[in-house]
C-alpha positions as CSV (number, residue, x, y, z in Angstrom):
1,M,-3.6,63.9,-13.8
2,Q,-0.3,62.4,-14.2
3,L,0.3,59.4,-16.7
4,D,1.7,56.0,-15.3
5,D,3.5,53.0,-16.8
6,E,0.2,51.5,-17.9
7,C,-0.6,54.7,-20.0
8,L,3.0,54.8,-21.3
9,S,2.5,51.2,-22.6
10,E,-0.8,52.2,-24.2
11,A,0.7,55.3,-25.7
12,S,3.7,53.4,-27.1
13,R,1.4,51.6,-29.7
14,W,0.7,55.0,-31.6
15,M,4.0,56.6,-30.9
16,S,5.7,55.4,-33.9
17,H,3.0,57.0,-36.1
18,V,4.0,60.8,-35.0
19,R,7.1,62.8,-35.2
20,S,7.2,64.3,-31.8
21,V,5.8,63.2,-28.4
22,V,6.0,65.1,-25.2
23,L,5.1,63.2,-22.0
24,S,6.7,65.4,-19.5
25,N,5.7,65.9,-15.8
26,N,4.6,62.1,-15.4
27,E,5.7,59.3,-13.3
28,F,7.2,56.2,-15.1
29,T,9.4,53.5,-13.8
30,A,11.6,51.1,-15.7
31,A,8.9,48.7,-16.4
32,G,6.8,51.3,-18.4
33,V,9.9,52.7,-20.2
34,R,10.9,49.1,-21.2
35,A,7.5,48.7,-22.7
36,L,8.0,52.0,-24.6
37,A,11.3,50.8,-25.8
38,K,10.4,47.5,-26.8
39,S,7.4,48.6,-28.7
40,L,9.4,51.3,-30.6
41,R,12.2,48.9,-31.6
42,K,9.6,46.5,-32.8
43,Q,8.2,49.1,-35.1
44,D,11.7,50.3,-36.1
45,M,10.9,53.8,-34.5
46,G,8.5,54.6,-37.2
47,K,8.1,58.3,-37.7
48,L,9.1,59.3,-34.2
49,R,12.0,61.7,-34.1
50,S,11.6,63.7,-30.9
51,L,10.8,62.5,-27.4
52,A,10.5,64.6,-24.2
53,L,10.1,62.9,-20.9
54,K,11.2,65.9,-18.8
55,S,10.3,65.7,-14.9
56,C,9.0,62.1,-15.2
57,R,10.6,60.8,-12.0
58,M,12.7,58.5,-14.0
59,D,15.8,56.8,-12.5
60,S,18.9,55.2,-13.8
61,D,17.2,52.0,-14.5
62,C,14.8,54.0,-17.1
63,L,17.8,55.6,-18.7
64,Y,19.3,52.0,-19.2
65,E,16.0,51.0,-21.1
66,L,16.1,54.3,-23.1
67,A,19.6,53.9,-24.1
68,D,18.9,51.7,-27.1
69,I,16.4,53.9,-28.8
70,L,17.6,57.3,-28.1
71,P,20.4,57.3,-30.8
72,H,17.7,56.7,-33.3
73,L,15.7,59.9,-32.5
74,E,16.8,63.4,-33.5
75,S,16.1,64.9,-30.1
76,A,15.5,63.9,-26.7
77,V,14.7,66.0,-23.6
78,L,15.2,64.0,-20.2
79,S,15.8,66.9,-18.0
80,Y,14.8,67.0,-14.3
81,N,15.1,63.2,-13.8
82,N,17.3,61.2,-11.4
83,F,20.0,59.5,-13.2
84,S,22.5,59.5,-10.6
85,G,23.3,55.6,-10.9
86,Q,26.1,54.7,-13.4
87,E,24.8,51.7,-15.5
88,G,22.2,53.8,-17.5
89,V,24.7,56.6,-18.2
90,R,27.3,54.1,-19.3
91,R,25.0,52.4,-21.5
92,L,23.8,55.6,-23.2
93,A,27.3,56.7,-23.8
94,D,28.2,53.3,-25.3
95,R,25.1,53.3,-27.5
96,L,26.0,57.1,-28.7
97,T,29.6,55.9,-29.8
98,S,28.6,52.6,-31.2
99,G,25.4,53.6,-32.9
100,G,23.1,51.4,-30.9
101,G,22.9,48.9,-33.7
102,G,22.6,51.6,-36.5
103,T,23.4,55.0,-37.4
104,V,23.3,57.7,-34.8
105,R,20.4,60.2,-35.9
106,L,20.6,62.0,-32.4
107,K,21.5,65.6,-32.8
108,H,20.2,67.1,-29.5
109,L,20.2,65.5,-26.1
110,E,19.1,67.5,-23.1
111,M,19.7,66.1,-19.7
112,R,19.8,69.1,-17.3
113,H,19.4,68.8,-13.7
114,C,19.6,64.8,-13.8
115,R,21.8,64.3,-10.6
116,L,24.5,62.9,-13.0
117,I,27.8,62.2,-11.1
118,D,30.9,64.0,-12.6
119,G,32.2,60.7,-14.4
120,G,28.7,60.3,-15.9
121,K,28.7,64.0,-17.3
122,K,32.1,63.5,-18.8
123,A,31.2,60.1,-20.4
124,L,27.9,61.5,-21.8
125,G,29.8,64.8,-22.8
126,D,32.8,62.8,-24.7
127,A,30.3,60.3,-26.4
128,G,28.1,63.2,-27.7
129,K,31.1,64.9,-29.0
130,K,32.4,61.9,-30.7
131,A,28.8,61.2,-32.1
132,G,28.3,64.8,-33.2
133,V,25.3,65.3,-30.7
134,E,24.7,68.5,-29.0
135,V,24.5,67.4,-25.2
136,K,23.2,69.8,-22.7
137,L,24.1,68.7,-19.0
138,W,24.0,70.8,-15.9
């Protein structure tokens, strides 16, 4: 059984109370991810330090929504999604270098097999290096 946006929205209510969440192999759209990001920002991220959304059929719009919260985590795994668009990648690179409204806590970002274009790979790699984030891109 796969989780959908409605489940993600419901789960976002308790996510700030745990340190690590793995929601891999599901199907989320920008609407569900937006609800997740909004809830976590409202709760100032709470205890959440690690988020895995591997193989969740997310697109660049989802990455755009996640960009504000990812710098506040310690680890994020987003591999096997389709982030081929530029807006989400640019926003994430910007948030990593600007701190996303606070200190960048992110130490590990895995985005393997995400269909990133070469310019996006370079932008994320450079931003990660500048922010001290280990970025794994293939």
